N, C-alpha and C positions, 0 to 999 in steps of 0.2 A: 180682254180679248175681243177684237172686232172681226167681223166677217172678212174684211179686206186683209187684215194681218194673217188670219188663218188661211185664206186663199193663197196668199203669197207664200206662206210657210209650206202649204201642201204642194204648191208648184215646185218650190225648191227641193222638197223632199223627193217628189216623184222624178225629178230630173237628176236625182242623186248628187245634187250640189251640197246638200246638208244631210246629216244623220237625223233620225227621228227625234232624238233629244235636242239637237240644235234647232230643228224646225219648230219644236214645241216652245223653245225659248223665244225664238223670233215671233211666233204667233201669240205669245203671252198666255200659254195654256199648258196643261200637263200632256204627257205623251198619250195617256189614255183618251183625253179629250180630242187630241189631234187624230188619233186612230179612228175614233168614232166619227169625226167630221169627214175623214177620208172615205170611210164606208158609206156615209150618207151621200157624198158627192161622187162616188165611183160611177164611171160610165156603165150603163147597162148594155151589155153586148147584144147584138142581134141574134143571129143563129150561130151555134157552135157546131163542131164536127159531130158531136154526139146527137145533135138534133136531126141528122140526116135519116 
C-alpha cells in the first residue's frame, strides 16, 4: 500500500466511482485501513451552522 495508491483509491471512492471494497482493492489495503485513511485526510470544516 503506497500513499499514492491510497490517495487514488480515496478519490475514486469519494467521487462514488468505486465502492469501498473496490477502492480498498485498488489501494492495496483493507477496507478498515482505507476508512482510517479517509478519516485521517478528511477536510476539517470551518464553521458549521451549529457554531453560530
